[in-house]
C-alpha positions in Angstrom: -41.2 -39.1 0.4 -42.4 -36.1 -1.6 -42.1 -33.8 1.5 -38.6 -35.0 2.2 -37.5 -34.2 -1.3 -39.1 -30.8 -1.1 -37.4 -30.1 2.2 -34.0 -31.1 0.8 -34.5 -28.8 -2.2 -35.6 -26.0 0.1 -32.6 -26.5 2.4 -30.2 -26.4 -0.6 -31.9 -23.2 -1.8 -31.7 -21.5 1.6 -28.1 -22.5 2.1 -27.1 -21.1 -1.3 -28.9 -17.8 -0.6 -27.6 -17.5 3.0 -24.3 -15.9 2.0 -24.4 -12.2 2.6 -23.0 -10.4 -0.4 -23.9 -7.1 1.3 -21.1 -7.7 3.8 -18.6 -8.4 1.0 -19.7 -5.2 -0.8 -19.4 -3.2 2.4 -15.9 -4.5 3.0 -14.9 -3.6 -0.6 -16.4 -0.1 -0.1 -14.5 0.4 3.2 -11.2 -0.7 1.5 -11.8 1.6 -1.5 -12.4 4.5 0.9 -9.3 3.6 2.9 -7.2 3.5 -0.3 -8.7 6.8 -1.5 -7.7 8.4 1.8 -4.2 7.0 1.5 -3.9 8.5 -2.0 -5.1 11.9 -0.7 -2.4 11.9 2.0 0.3 10.9 -0.6 -0.9 13.8 -2.9 -0.8 16.3 -0.1 2.7 15.1 0.9 4.0 15.3 -2.7 2.5 18.8 -3.3 4.1 20.0 0.0 7.5 19.0 -1.3 7.1 20.8 -4.7 6.6 24.3 -5.8 4.1 25.1 -8.5 3.1 21.4 -8.8 1.1 20.1 -11.7 -1.0 17.0 -11.4 -2.0 14.6 -14.2 -3.8 11.3 -14.0 -3.7 8.4 -16.5 -6.5 6.1 -17.5 -4.9 3.2 -15.6 -4.9 5.2 -12.3 -1.4 6.5 -12.1 -1.1 10.0 -10.8 1.9 12.2 -11.7 2.6 15.3 -9.7 5.7 17.4 -10.6 7.4 20.7 -11.1 10.5 21.7 -13.1 12.8 19.9 -10.7 11.2 16.8 -9.5 8.2 14.5 -10.5 6.5 11.9 -8.3 4.5 9.0 -9.7 1.8 7.7 -7.3 0.7 4.2 -8.2 -2.4 2.9 -6.4 -1.1 -0.7 -6.7 1.8 0.2 -4.4 -0.5 0.8 -1.4 0.1 -2.0 1.2 -2.5 -2.3 4.0 -2.0 -4.2 7.2 -1.2 -3.8 10.9 2.0 -1.9 11.3 1.8 -0.6 14.9 0.8 -2.7 17.9 -2.9 -2.0 17.7 -5.3 -4.1 15.6 -6.4 -1.3 13.2 -5.2 -1.4 9.6 -2.5 1.0 8.7 -0.8 1.6 5.3 2.5 2.1 3.4 2.5 3.7 0.0 5.6 3.7 -2.2 6.2 6.8 -4.3 8.5 6.8 -7.3 10.3 10.2 -7.5 12.1 11.3 -10.7 14.6 14.0 -11.3 14.6 14.6 -15.0 14.3 11.2 -16.6 16.0 9.3 -13.8 14.3 7.6 -10.9 15.8 8.4 -7.6 15.4 6.7 -4.2 11.9 5.5 -3.6 10.0 7.2 -0.8 7.7 5.1 1.4 5.1 6.9 3.4 4.1 5.2 6.6 0.5 6.0 7.4 -0.9 5.1 10.8 -4.6 4.8 11.6 -5.1 6.5 15.0 -8.5 7.3 16.5 -10.1 6.4 13.1 -8.0 8.9 11.2 -5.1 8.2 8.9 -2.0 10.3 9.7 1.3 10.4 7.9 3.8 9.3 10.5 6.9 9.6 8.5 8.6 9.2 5.1 11.3 6.7 4.5 13.8 6.9 1.6 14.9 3.4 0.6 15.4 1.3 -2.5 13.4 -1.5 -0.9 10.3 -2.9 -2.5 7.5 -3.6 -0.1 5.9 -7.0 -0.7 3.4 -7.3 2.1 2.3 -6.3 5.6 1.0 -9.2 7.8 0.5 -9.1 11.6 3.0 -6.2 12.1 5.7 -7.7 9.9 6.6 -5.8 6.8 8.2 -8.0 4.2 10.3 -6.3 1.5 13.0 -6.9 -1.1 16.2 -5.1 -0.4 19.1 -4.7 -2.9 22.3 -6.4 -1.9 24.4 -3.8 -3.7 24.4 0.0 -3.4 22.8 2.2 -6.0 26.1 3.3 -7.4 27.4 -0.1 -8.4 26.6 -1.9 -11.7 25.0 -4.8 -9.9 22.3 -2.6 -8.3 19.7 -3.6 -10.9 20.7 -7.3 -11.0 17.4 -9.2 -10.6 19.0 -12.0 -8.5 20.8 -9.5 -6.2 17.9 -8.7 -4.0 17.1 -10.4 -0.7 13.8 -10.7 1.1 13.9 -9.1 4.5 11.3 -8.8 7.3 10.9 -5.6 9.3 8.9 -4.4 12.3 7.8 -0.9 13.1 9.1 0.0 16.5 9.3 3.4 18.1 8.9 5.2 14.8 11.6 3.2 13.0 11.6 0.2 10.7 13.7 -2.4 12.5 15.2 -5.4 10.6 14.2 -8.7 12.1 16.9 -11.4 12.4 
């Protein structure tokens, strides 16, 4: 009886310790490195579009890069990771918020594809859509129902959820 009790306690102890927190930490480290590389690509892209760019970073992680004409805000929370192209390697989309003066202009979405273990900026897409997720090659986004020059553009209930797929270098709306 005593050995049975001891074996049960030992089995509980072993099963509670058998989870491998090292794997979880490794996955977190890989994702942080991936996100850091996406941010670097975004910064290089922004600096290439500006002359005499100045960079500032806030305590909450926002990066602002701008010159006298245009300013970009890079928000790490707007990095979306998932499978965009047909392979099974994670890719990314990062949404940049450009401003001219005090006014936000059309959002730029950088589509970054992972090929041969390296992240490469495939293209930039100007659109007012808001990316929500990337799952199994399907990009889900909110798209405004009204154009930017109408009073209903910022209407909270005037946005529809749309699914896109990335085909031959273009985002194609799924029906």
